[in-house]
DOBAKOL-706928 format. One record per residue (C-alpha): x, y, z; residue number from 1. Coordinates in pm, whole numbers. Example, Ala and Ser with C-alpha at 12.3 -4.5 7.8 and 13.67 -1.06 7.14 Angstrom:
+--------+--------+--------+------+
|   east |  north |     up | resi |
+--------+--------+--------+------+
|   1230 |   -450 |    780 |    1 |
|   1367 |   -106 |    714 |    2 |
+--------+--------+--------+------+
//
This chain:
+--------+--------+--------+------+
|   east |  north |     up | resi |
+--------+--------+--------+------+
|   3860 |    -17 |  -3973 |    1 |
|   3495 |    -39 |  -4074 |    2 |
|   3427 |   -300 |  -3805 |    3 |
|   3597 |    -81 |  -3543 |    4 |
|   3387 |    218 |  -3649 |    5 |
|   3073 |      8 |  -3631 |    6 |
|   3158 |    -99 |  -3277 |    7 |
|   3230 |    261 |  -3177 |    8 |
|   2900 |    387 |  -3316 |    9 |
|   2661 |    462 |  -3022 |   10 |
|   2373 |    220 |  -2986 |   11 |
|   2031 |    384 |  -3002 |   12 |
|   1843 |    353 |  -2674 |   13 |
|   1481 |    248 |  -2714 |   14 |
|   1219 |    479 |  -2566 |   15 |
|    930 |    250 |  -2654 |   16 |
|    732 |    186 |  -2334 |   17 |
|    448 |    -10 |  -2497 |   18 |
|    520 |   -321 |  -2288 |   19 |
|    530 |   -117 |  -1969 |   20 |
|    202 |     54 |  -2061 |   21 |
|     34 |   -284 |  -2111 |   22 |
|    173 |   -419 |  -1786 |   23 |
|     59 |   -110 |  -1596 |   24 |
|   -291 |   -140 |  -1744 |   25 |
|   -326 |   -513 |  -1668 |   26 |
|   -197 |   -481 |  -1312 |   27 |
|   -420 |   -185 |  -1233 |   28 |
|   -725 |   -360 |  -1383 |   29 |
|   -665 |   -666 |  -1161 |   30 |
|   -615 |   -436 |   -862 |   31 |
|   -944 |   -255 |   -900 |   32 |
|  -1133 |   -577 |   -976 |   33 |
|  -1006 |   -707 |   -640 |   34 |
|  -1101 |   -381 |   -469 |   35 |
|  -1456 |   -406 |   -604 |   36 |
|  -1512 |   -751 |   -454 |   37 |
|  -1329 |   -672 |   -131 |   38 |
|  -1512 |   -342 |    -93 |   39 |
|  -1848 |   -513 |   -131 |   40 |
|  -1754 |   -741 |    158 |   41 |
|  -1693 |   -427 |    365 |   42 |
|  -2050 |   -311 |    300 |   43 |
|  -2183 |   -647 |    422 |   44 |
|  -1974 |   -611 |    739 |   45 |
|  -2096 |   -265 |    837 |   46 |
|  -2457 |   -366 |    770 |   47 |
|  -2410 |   -677 |    983 |   48 |
|  -2274 |   -458 |   1265 |   49 |
|  -2614 |   -287 |   1268 |   50 |
|  -2823 |   -605 |   1261 |   51 |
|  -2881 |   -615 |    883 |   52 |
|  -2765 |   -964 |    790 |   53 |
|  -2698 |  -1016 |    418 |   54 |
|  -2459 |  -1306 |    481 |   55 |
|  -2744 |  -1556 |    525 |   56 |
|  -2895 |  -1495 |    178 |   57 |
|  -2539 |  -1495 |     39 |   58 |
|  -2470 |  -1840 |    190 |   59 |
|  -2434 |  -2014 |   -151 |   60 |
|  -2153 |  -1769 |   -239 |   61 |
|  -2012 |  -1710 |    110 |   62 |
|  -2067 |  -2034 |    302 |   63 |
|  -1834 |  -1910 |    577 |   64 |
|  -2053 |  -1608 |    652 |   65 |
|  -1913 |  -1308 |    836 |   66 |
|  -1560 |  -1436 |    891 |   67 |
|  -1515 |  -1556 |    535 |   68 |
|  -1639 |  -1216 |    416 |   69 |
|  -1398 |  -1044 |    653 |   70 |
|  -1108 |  -1253 |    523 |   71 |
|  -1199 |  -1181 |    160 |   72 |
|  -1225 |   -810 |    247 |   73 |
|   -880 |   -806 |    404 |   74 |
|   -695 |  -1025 |    152 |   75 |
|   -835 |   -857 |   -159 |   76 |
|   -816 |   -497 |    -35 |   77 |
|   -502 |   -505 |    176 |   78 |
|   -289 |   -756 |    -16 |   79 |
|   -414 |   -799 |   -372 |   80 |
|   -540 |   -449 |   -460 |   81 |
|   -236 |   -272 |   -322 |   82 |
|     29 |   -511 |   -452 |   83 |
|    -96 |   -535 |   -810 |   84 |
|   -162 |   -161 |   -834 |   85 |
|    180 |    -72 |   -696 |   86 |
|    368 |   -310 |   -926 |   87 |
|    185 |   -172 |  -1229 |   88 |
|    225 |    192 |  -1127 |   89 |
|    593 |    164 |  -1029 |   90 |
|    677 |    -28 |  -1348 |   91 |
|    547 |    257 |  -1559 |   92 |
|    663 |    552 |  -1348 |   93 |
|   1014 |    408 |  -1316 |   94 |
|   1061 |    356 |  -1690 |   95 |
|    889 |    683 |  -1785 |   96 |
|   1124 |    870 |  -1554 |   97 |
|   1434 |    707 |  -1701 |   98 |
|   1303 |    740 |  -2056 |   99 |
|   1376 |    378 |  -2139 |  100 |
|   1199 |     40 |  -2110 |  101 |
|   1284 |   -223 |  -1853 |  102 |
|   1604 |   -413 |  -1924 |  103 |
|   1416 |   -739 |  -1980 |  104 |
|   1065 |   -751 |  -2121 |  105 |
|   1056 |  -1128 |  -2061 |  106 |
|   1130 |  -1074 |  -1693 |  107 |
|    861 |   -805 |  -1685 |  108 |
|    600 |  -1044 |  -1822 |  109 |
|    724 |  -1319 |  -1590 |  110 |
|    663 |  -1082 |  -1298 |  111 |
|    299 |  -1049 |  -1399 |  112 |
|    237 |  -1417 |  -1464 |  113 |
|    400 |  -1537 |  -1143 |  114 |
|    182 |  -1292 |   -948 |  115 |
|   -135 |  -1388 |  -1137 |  116 |
|    -63 |  -1760 |  -1089 |  117 |
|    -24 |  -1699 |   -717 |  118 |
|   -346 |  -1499 |   -705 |  119 |
|   -542 |  -1778 |   -873 |  120 |
|   -399 |  -2043 |   -638 |  121 |
|   -478 |  -1835 |   -329 |  122 |
|   -826 |  -1743 |   -453 |  123 |
|   -942 |  -2106 |   -479 |  124 |
|   -937 |  -2184 |   -104 |  125 |
|  -1024 |  -1824 |    -15 |  126 |
|  -1350 |  -1829 |   -211 |  127 |
|  -1440 |  -2187 |   -116 |  128 |
|  -1416 |  -2117 |    259 |  129 |
|  -1096 |  -2315 |    302 |  130 |
|   -883 |  -2016 |    403 |  131 |
|  -1093 |  -1818 |    650 |  132 |
|   -789 |  -1710 |    851 |  133 |
|   -797 |  -1329 |    805 |  134 |
|   -531 |  -1153 |    598 |  135 |
|   -279 |  -1202 |    881 |  136 |
|   -326 |  -1586 |    878 |  137 |
|   -195 |  -1630 |   1233 |  138 |
|   -135 |  -1992 |   1333 |  139 |
|   -286 |  -2203 |   1479 |  140 |
|   -567 |  -2106 |   1238 |  141 |
|   -487 |  -2327 |    941 |  142 |
|   -582 |  -2266 |    577 |  143 |
|   -549 |  -2491 |    275 |  144 |
|   -187 |  -2504 |    155 |  145 |
|   -280 |  -2347 |   -180 |  146 |
|   -360 |  -2023 |      2 |  147 |
|    -10 |  -1996 |    147 |  148 |
|    163 |  -2112 |   -171 |  149 |
|    -37 |  -1864 |   -379 |  150 |
|     42 |  -1566 |   -158 |  151 |
|    410 |  -1665 |   -155 |  152 |
|    413 |  -1662 |   -535 |  153 |
|    255 |  -1316 |   -541 |  154 |
|    532 |  -1188 |   -315 |  155 |
|    805 |  -1368 |   -509 |  156 |
|    673 |  -1218 |   -832 |  157 |
|    729 |   -868 |   -697 |  158 |
|   1097 |   -948 |   -636 |  159 |
|   1141 |   -995 |  -1011 |  160 |
|   1045 |   -632 |  -1067 |  161 |
|   1324 |   -519 |   -834 |  162 |
|   1575 |   -730 |  -1030 |  163 |
|   1454 |   -568 |  -1352 |  164 |
|   1473 |   -222 |  -1198 |  165 |
|   1832 |   -277 |  -1084 |  166 |
|   1935 |   -397 |  -1431 |  167 |
|   1760 |   -101 |  -1593 |  168 |
|   1907 |    157 |  -1355 |  169 |
|   2255 |     12 |  -1404 |  170 |
|   2215 |     45 |  -1781 |  171 |
|   2090 |    403 |  -1740 |  172 |
|   2387 |    483 |  -1514 |  173 |
|   2627 |    342 |  -1776 |  174 |
|   2471 |    567 |  -2040 |  175 |
|   2457 |    870 |  -1810 |  176 |
|   2781 |    867 |  -1608 |  177 |
|   2793 |   1108 |  -1318 |  178 |
|   2421 |   1186 |  -1328 |  179 |
|   2194 |   1132 |  -1030 |  180 |
|   1895 |    902 |  -1075 |  181 |
|   1579 |   1099 |  -1165 |  182 |
|   1363 |   1146 |   -856 |  183 |
|   1061 |    931 |   -959 |  184 |
|   1288 |    639 |  -1056 |  185 |
|   1490 |    683 |   -736 |  186 |
|   1173 |    672 |   -525 |  187 |
|   1039 |    370 |   -713 |  188 |
|   1352 |    160 |   -666 |  189 |
|   1388 |    261 |   -299 |  190 |
|   1028 |    151 |   -245 |  191 |
|   1099 |   -188 |   -401 |  192 |
|   1424 |   -228 |   -204 |  193 |
|   1242 |   -161 |    123 |  194 |
|    961 |   -399 |     25 |  195 |
|   1191 |   -681 |    -83 |  196 |
|   1399 |   -666 |    235 |  197 |
|   1085 |   -660 |    449 |  198 |
|    932 |   -963 |    277 |  199 |
|   1218 |  -1182 |    400 |  200 |
|   1005 |  -1218 |    714 |  201 |
|    678 |  -1337 |    566 |  202 |
|    857 |  -1546 |    300 |  203 |
|   1051 |  -1724 |    577 |  204 |
|    727 |  -1780 |    768 |  205 |
|    563 |  -1930 |    461 |  206 |
|    851 |  -2145 |    336 |  207 |
|    988 |  -2278 |    664 |  208 |
|    684 |  -2281 |    893 |  209 |
|    339 |  -2251 |    739 |  210 |
|    358 |  -2431 |    404 |  211 |
|    522 |  -2751 |    542 |  212 |
|    273 |  -2739 |    831 |  213 |
|    -29 |  -2698 |    600 |  214 |
|     93 |  -2984 |    379 |  215 |
|    122 |  -3215 |    680 |  216 |
|    500 |  -3250 |    641 |  217 |
|    549 |  -3143 |   1004 |  218 |
|    328 |  -3207 |   1304 |  219 |
|    305 |  -2854 |   1437 |  220 |
|    429 |  -2495 |   1430 |  221 |
|    519 |  -2213 |   1667 |  222 |
|    266 |  -1924 |   1674 |  223 |
|    501 |  -1672 |   1841 |  224 |
|    772 |  -1723 |   1580 |  225 |
|    514 |  -1711 |   1300 |  226 |
|    366 |  -1385 |   1431 |  227 |
|    711 |  -1230 |   1472 |  228 |
|    809 |  -1319 |   1116 |  229 |
|    474 |  -1190 |    989 |  230 |
|    519 |   -851 |   1159 |  231 |
|    877 |   -839 |   1032 |  232 |
|    693 |   -770 |    706 |  233 |
|    360 |   -653 |    843 |  234 |
|    447 |   -296 |    936 |  235 |
|    690 |   -218 |    652 |  236 |
|    411 |   -323 |    415 |  237 |
|    228 |     -8 |    529 |  238 |
|    507 |    197 |    374 |  239 |
|    502 |    -24 |     64 |  240 |
|    142 |     96 |     27 |  241 |
|    213 |    458 |    115 |  242 |
|    536 |    531 |    -74 |  243 |
|    381 |    497 |   -424 |  244 |
|    117 |    750 |   -315 |  245 |
|    402 |    970 |   -189 |  246 |
|    571 |    938 |   -530 |  247 |
|    259 |   1087 |   -685 |  248 |
|    232 |   1357 |   -417 |  249 |
|    597 |   1454 |   -467 |  250 |
|    653 |   1420 |   -840 |  251 |
|    313 |   1457 |  -1008 |  252 |
|     67 |   1652 |   -793 |  253 |
|    279 |   1974 |   -785 |  254 |
|    290 |   1976 |  -1166 |  255 |
|    -81 |   1898 |  -1197 |  256 |
|   -156 |   2178 |   -949 |  257 |
|     41 |   2427 |  -1156 |  258 |
|    347 |   2453 |   -933 |  259 |
|    682 |   2292 |   -857 |  260 |
|    823 |   2051 |   -602 |  261 |
|    976 |   2248 |   -316 |  262 |
|   1286 |   2031 |   -262 |  263 |
|   1422 |   1733 |   -453 |  264 |
|   1702 |   1662 |   -197 |  265 |
|   1456 |   1665 |     94 |  266 |
|   1237 |   1416 |    -92 |  267 |
|   1535 |   1184 |   -141 |  268 |
|   1633 |   1209 |    225 |  269 |
|   1277 |   1122 |    333 |  270 |
|   1274 |    807 |    118 |  271 |
|   1614 |    695 |    245 |  272 |
|   1488 |    743 |    601 |  273 |
|   1181 |    535 |    517 |  274 |
|   1413 |    263 |    384 |  275 |
|   1616 |    262 |    706 |  276 |
|   1352 |    328 |    972 |  277 |
|   1039 |    152 |    844 |  278 |
|   1195 |   -196 |    868 |  279 |
|   1294 |   -255 |   1235 |  280 |
|    960 |   -165 |   1397 |  281 |
|    727 |   -464 |   1363 |  282 |
|    723 |   -560 |   1730 |  283 |
|    513 |   -259 |   1825 |  284 |
|    230 |   -476 |   1687 |  285 |
|    321 |   -742 |   1944 |  286 |
|    315 |   -547 |   2270 |  287 |
|     59 |   -793 |   2408 |  288 |
|    244 |  -1103 |   2283 |  289 |
|    422 |  -1333 |   2531 |  290 |
|    766 |  -1469 |   2461 |  291 |
|    920 |  -1139 |   2346 |  292 |
|   1145 |   -923 |   2564 |  293 |
|    988 |   -603 |   2694 |  294 |
|   1311 |   -423 |   2609 |  295 |
|   1291 |   -509 |   2240 |  296 |
|    925 |   -412 |   2228 |  297 |
|   1026 |    -73 |   2365 |  298 |
|   1313 |    -39 |   2116 |  299 |
|   1074 |   -107 |   1828 |  300 |
|    829 |    148 |   1970 |  301 |
|   1104 |    411 |   1977 |  302 |
|   1201 |    337 |   1616 |  303 |
|    834 |    365 |   1523 |  304 |
|    834 |    722 |   1653 |  305 |
|   1152 |    773 |   1450 |  306 |
|    980 |    682 |   1124 |  307 |
|    736 |    965 |   1192 |  308 |
|   1018 |   1209 |   1107 |  309 |
|   1033 |   1135 |    732 |  310 |
|    653 |   1158 |    735 |  311 |
|    688 |   1511 |    871 |  312 |
|    944 |   1588 |    598 |  313 |
|    691 |   1466 |    344 |  314 |
|    416 |   1679 |    498 |  315 |
|    632 |   1992 |    486 |  316 |
|    767 |   1933 |    133 |  317 |
|    432 |   1847 |    -26 |  318 |
|    238 |   2125 |    147 |  319 |
|    510 |   2378 |     55 |  320 |
|    482 |   2262 |   -306 |  321 |
|    104 |   2304 |   -298 |  322 |
|    137 |   2648 |   -141 |  323 |
|    372 |   2749 |   -422 |  324 |
|    113 |   2629 |   -675 |  325 |
|   -172 |   2809 |   -498 |  326 |
|     18 |   3137 |   -483 |  327 |
|    129 |   3099 |   -844 |  328 |
|   -239 |   3064 |   -933 |  329 |
|   -314 |   3398 |   -760 |  330 |
|   -368 |   3288 |   -399 |  331 |
|   -278 |   3514 |   -109 |  332 |
|   -280 |   3511 |    271 |  333 |
|   -162 |   3248 |    515 |  334 |
|   -417 |   2985 |    407 |  335 |
|   -636 |   3146 |    140 |  336 |
|   -400 |   3012 |   -129 |  337 |
|   -567 |   2674 |    -72 |  338 |
|   -875 |   2797 |   -259 |  339 |
|   -662 |   2873 |   -567 |  340 |
|   -560 |   2512 |   -614 |  341 |
|   -731 |   2345 |   -914 |  342 |
|  -1000 |   2167 |   -715 |  343 |
|  -1194 |   2101 |  -1036 |  344 |
|   -936 |   1839 |  -1137 |  345 |
|  -1038 |   1504 |   -986 |  346 |
|   -676 |   1388 |   -977 |  347 |
|   -599 |   1688 |   -754 |  348 |
|   -907 |   1689 |   -533 |  349 |
|   -888 |   1313 |   -466 |  350 |
|   -524 |   1319 |   -361 |  351 |
|   -543 |   1636 |   -152 |  352 |
|   -843 |   1519 |     50 |  353 |
|   -660 |   1187 |     92 |  354 |
|   -369 |   1382 |    241 |  355 |
|   -604 |   1568 |    474 |  356 |
|   -756 |   1252 |    619 |  357 |
|   -420 |   1082 |    634 |  358 |
|   -301 |   1347 |    881 |  359 |
|   -553 |   1205 |   1131 |  360 |
|   -437 |    853 |   1046 |  361 |
|    -84 |    955 |   1140 |  362 |
|   -202 |   1090 |   1475 |  363 |
|   -392 |    772 |   1562 |  364 |
|    -87 |    576 |   1447 |  365 |
|    124 |    744 |   1712 |  366 |
|   -122 |    612 |   1970 |  367 |
|    -83 |    261 |   1826 |  368 |
|    295 |    292 |   1844 |  369 |
|    301 |    405 |   2206 |  370 |
|    424 |    125 |   2427 |  371 |
|    168 |    175 |   2706 |  372 |
|   -123 |    356 |   2538 |  373 |
|   -135 |     84 |   2274 |  374 |
|   -270 |   -153 |   2540 |  375 |
|   -584 |     64 |   2566 |  376 |
|   -672 |     32 |   2196 |  377 |
|   -509 |   -303 |   2113 |  378 |
|   -742 |   -528 |   1911 |  379 |
|  -1031 |   -279 |   1931 |  380 |
|  -1214 |   -111 |   1646 |  381 |
|   -977 |    186 |   1696 |  382 |
|   -733 |    -16 |   1483 |  383 |
|   -994 |    -53 |   1207 |  384 |
|  -1056 |    321 |   1212 |  385 |
|   -683 |    392 |   1186 |  386 |
|   -635 |    131 |    913 |  387 |
|   -906 |    281 |    695 |  388 |
|   -748 |    626 |    719 |  389 |
|   -415 |    488 |    599 |  390 |
|   -467 |    211 |    343 |  391 |
|   -836 |    296 |    294 |  392 |
|   -782 |    665 |    220 |  393 |
|   -421 |    784 |    185 |  394 |
|   -356 |    481 |    -36 |  395 |
|   -687 |    382 |   -197 |  396 |
|   -820 |    733 |   -264 |  397 |
|   -481 |    850 |   -394 |  398 |
|   -467 |    549 |   -625 |  399 |
|   -815 |    635 |   -751 |  400 |
|   -708 |    995 |   -806 |  401 |
|   -404 |    881 |  -1005 |  402 |
|   -623 |    677 |  -1240 |  403 |
|   -819 |    990 |  -1333 |  404 |
|   -519 |   1095 |  -1545 |  405 |
|   -340 |    761 |  -1587 |  406 |
|   -629 |    570 |  -1750 |  407 |
|   -678 |    839 |  -2020 |  408 |
|   -302 |    838 |  -2072 |  409 |
|   -284 |    460 |  -2112 |  410 |
|   -600 |    418 |  -2320 |  411 |
|   -614 |    736 |  -2528 |  412 |
|   -968 |    801 |  -2409 |  413 |
|  -1084 |   1117 |  -2238 |  414 |
|  -1211 |   1086 |  -1882 |  415 |
|  -1588 |   1052 |  -1909 |  416 |
|  -1680 |   1299 |  -1632 |  417 |
|  -1442 |   1520 |  -1436 |  418 |
|  -1723 |   1654 |  -1219 |  419 |
|  -1828 |   1301 |  -1121 |  420 |
|  -1467 |   1231 |  -1028 |  421 |
|  -1454 |   1537 |   -802 |  422 |
|  -1787 |   1440 |   -641 |  423 |
|  -1655 |   1089 |   -584 |  424 |
|  -1348 |   1219 |   -403 |  425 |
|  -1548 |   1443 |   -169 |  426 |
|  -1802 |   1169 |    -98 |  427 |
|  -1517 |    939 |      3 |  428 |
|  -1379 |   1216 |    224 |  429 |
|  -1713 |   1262 |    404 |  430 |
|  -1790 |    890 |    427 |  431 |
|  -1448 |    793 |    553 |  432 |
|  -1446 |   1087 |    795 |  433 |
|  -1765 |    955 |    954 |  434 |
|  -1671 |    588 |    943 |  435 |
|  -1320 |    625 |   1081 |  436 |
|  -1419 |    871 |   1353 |  437 |
|  -1691 |    649 |   1493 |  438 |
|  -1475 |    336 |   1468 |  439 |
|  -1213 |    518 |   1676 |  440 |
|  -1486 |    616 |   1924 |  441 |
|  -1607 |    258 |   1947 |  442 |
|  -1252 |    139 |   2009 |  443 |
|  -1216 |    376 |   2302 |  444 |
|  -1537 |    225 |   2438 |  445 |
|  -1398 |   -127 |   2415 |  446 |
|  -1561 |   -267 |   2100 |  447 |
|  -1335 |   -546 |   1967 |  448 |
|  -1231 |   -569 |   1606 |  449 |
|  -1243 |   -882 |   1389 |  450 |
|  -1561 |   -982 |   1570 |  451 |
|  -1911 |  -1057 |   1444 |  452 |
|  -2062 |   -772 |   1644 |  453 |
|  -2403 |   -824 |   1483 |  454 |
|  -2422 |  -1167 |   1648 |  455 |
|  -2250 |  -1084 |   1976 |  456 |
|  -2462 |  -1102 |   2294 |  457 |
|  -2255 |   -839 |   2476 |  458 |
|  -2315 |   -537 |   2249 |  459 |
|  -2349 |   -232 |   2471 |  460 |
|  -2621 |     24 |   2420 |  461 |
|  -2372 |    310 |   2377 |  462 |
|  -2209 |    122 |   2089 |  463 |
|  -2531 |    122 |   1885 |  464 |
|  -2533 |    500 |   1839 |  465 |
|  -2178 |    501 |   1705 |  466 |
|  -2235 |    191 |   1493 |  467 |
|  -2524 |    361 |   1317 |  468 |
|  -2313 |    659 |   1211 |  469 |
|  -2024 |    432 |   1115 |  470 |
|  -2274 |    255 |    886 |  471 |
|  -2382 |    587 |    733 |  472 |
|  -2018 |    665 |    661 |  473 |
|  -1963 |    321 |    509 |  474 |
|  -2267 |    355 |    282 |  475 |
|  -2152 |    699 |    164 |  476 |
|  -1819 |    541 |     70 |  477 |
|  -2010 |    269 |   -114 |  478 |
|  -2188 |    537 |   -320 |  479 |
|  -1849 |    700 |   -385 |  480 |
|  -1712 |    367 |   -507 |  481 |
|  -2012 |    326 |   -741 |  482 |
|  -1939 |    673 |   -883 |  483 |
|  -1574 |    579 |   -936 |  484 |
|  -1638 |    249 |  -1110 |  485 |
|  -1916 |    396 |  -1324 |  486 |
|  -1684 |    676 |  -1434 |  487 |
|  -1405 |    433 |  -1519 |  488 |
|  -1635 |    197 |  -1710 |  489 |
|  -1782 |    486 |  -1906 |  490 |
|  -1433 |    617 |  -1978 |  491 |
|  -1322 |    281 |  -2115 |  492 |
|  -1637 |    225 |  -2322 |  493 |
|  -1777 |    570 |  -2401 |  494 |
|  -1487 |    808 |  -2340 |  495 |
|  -1399 |   1027 |  -2636 |  496 |
|  -1120 |    874 |  -2842 |  497 |
|   -834 |   1120 |  -2860 |  498 |
|   -614 |   1166 |  -3164 |  499 |
|   -316 |   1139 |  -2932 |  500 |
|   -305 |   1003 |  -2579 |  501 |
|   -248 |   1286 |  -2329 |  502 |
|    108 |   1285 |  -2200 |  503 |
|    219 |   1391 |  -1854 |  504 |
|    522 |   1560 |  -1704 |  505 |
|    695 |   1514 |  -1374 |  506 |
|    713 |   1818 |  -1151 |  507 |
|    999 |   2061 |  -1190 |  508 |
|   1175 |   2157 |   -868 |  509 |
|   1262 |   2474 |   -681 |  510 |
|   1564 |   2292 |   -536 |  511 |
|   1674 |   2031 |   -786 |  512 |
|   1881 |   1713 |   -796 |  513 |
|   2195 |   1917 |   -855 |  514 |
|   2160 |   2030 |   -492 |  515 |
|   2150 |   1672 |   -363 |  516 |
|   2472 |   1514 |   -225 |  517 |
|   2587 |   1231 |   -450 |  518 |
|   2590 |    989 |   -158 |  519 |
|   2209 |    997 |   -157 |  520 |
|   2220 |    809 |   -487 |  521 |
|   2450 |    534 |   -355 |  522 |
|   2177 |    289 |   -271 |  523 |
|   2409 |      9 |   -159 |  524 |
|   2526 |    228 |    129 |  525 |
|   2173 |    286 |    255 |  526 |
|   2065 |    -76 |    206 |  527 |
|   2367 |   -181 |    415 |  528 |
|   2275 |     64 |    692 |  529 |
|   1915 |    -59 |    687 |  530 |
|   2026 |   -423 |    700 |  531 |
|   2258 |   -365 |    998 |  532 |
|   1988 |   -189 |   1202 |  533 |
|   1735 |   -456 |   1106 |  534 |
|   1965 |   -738 |   1218 |  535 |
|   2040 |   -564 |   1549 |  536 |
|   1670 |   -510 |   1618 |  537 |
|   1547 |   -857 |   1522 |  538 |
|   1821 |  -1121 |   1550 |  539 |
|   1831 |  -1146 |   1934 |  540 |
|   1454 |  -1194 |   1957 |  541 |
|   1435 |  -1448 |   1674 |  542 |
|   1724 |  -1648 |   1820 |  543 |
|   1560 |  -1641 |   2162 |  544 |
|   1228 |  -1765 |   2020 |  545 |
|   1406 |  -2040 |   1824 |  546 |
|   1583 |  -2147 |   2141 |  547 |
|   1252 |  -2208 |   2321 |  548 |
|   1024 |  -2304 |   2030 |  549 |
|    872 |  -2652 |   2039 |  550 |
|    699 |  -2653 |   1698 |  551 |
|    424 |  -2878 |   1830 |  552 |
|    112 |  -2659 |   1797 |  553 |
|   -139 |  -2832 |   1567 |  554 |
|   -357 |  -2651 |   1319 |  555 |
|   -713 |  -2546 |   1398 |  556 |
|  -1008 |  -2498 |   1165 |  557 |
|  -1270 |  -2319 |   1374 |  558 |
|  -1505 |  -2220 |   1093 |  559 |
+--------+--------+--------+------+
//
């Protein structure tokens, strides 16, 4: 009887998140170290655009000059910074929301070490000028095999987090029968599901095409197939960057602003729509590519407009939540409530100005997605302007804003200067506003992207005016970045040690999870729907390319 009673006694569920806190801290530290180096490369680029060449004196460090610097800028900022930050942030937010650690701490540490091992392998050829192939690494440009193997390991490492999340959510479901997954955890696992499905493309490119090719195991490759598999992942990765920022905008910013989230069910619907609609749209990046049916390019363009709908849901839900906070703080009028938001909090000011600039990024994105108008701006600096409004502001500035409360929470040290944090956010807003606007202008005037403009003989006089102001914007952002890193370093080394690390709460809701249909929480249903649409949109094109592929294009090293 005693043994039966012992078995029937409920097992205490651990709420110790010390491992997850460490993992979040390590991942975020690696992320911002990468951003520092990659950001510095961006400064060299914008100076070079204006005839100020710092690549020549940096030859011992950057023997590949402009194009090596451009590759480092893209790989570290677009791939390394975002991926490591997101894995750290989602690990902690997911477990904090569920109130329990990950199911396997060993798997959690394995996730980190697989990713770090991949980063080290990829960094060796990247920094020695043996992988100057841009962050898109289109064949026939050919990097050292370590570059491809390393990036594949980074991606594979992220899959381990999804496995751990599924195990953890299943355990939580078993302990909480009939309850709907808490919103932050739901958003985190949907983000990882979308990301993992999307990376089937780039993983297939690496494993079956590029790595054997780079090792000399096969004589050639097929650039059209490689590009198609890359963009299978390449556009969904944008939502992999954005959705963690959205998690903060939905579940943390309303609470930090003194309000509540307007609608929990609407937030869940938007994330499910992102899961379904953000995957089958990669070919709108290939409107100028041969070998792909015009019909399927058009279908992908239409789906790209479809994914704008959950973005509009996000805009409405988040702005309604902020309006509630502003009015709760005493604001009145149609728009005057904006001034009653707590702008003195750097975590609020950084993320709200990121939202403001991101609205313009969404508008320019619709141009990129348009089947015919895209041809006007394709491969021009318009794309760079758009890209910096999305990953460079909505993502990067939001991630910075999050650290203004997350670093004190993880370290138990008070933020060194809130006013410096607010100044940093507004400087980024002004600098990025200038930079992105004039890059868009230059794109409309035909200036190509991914080109050493400072050394080009065809620079037009009208470009020089816009290039100058783009440089001013870039330098303002550089000052903003210095403010950010100085504030973080001072926080870690001189910040006041607190008796107890400041905790945080997720936002309460005006319309809560009890109002959400239970089917929204049945993730297998939505993954199945996403997979079916993805197969319909991609399988005919991939089979057609395979039917005509010759796999005889040799590699080229043009640097």
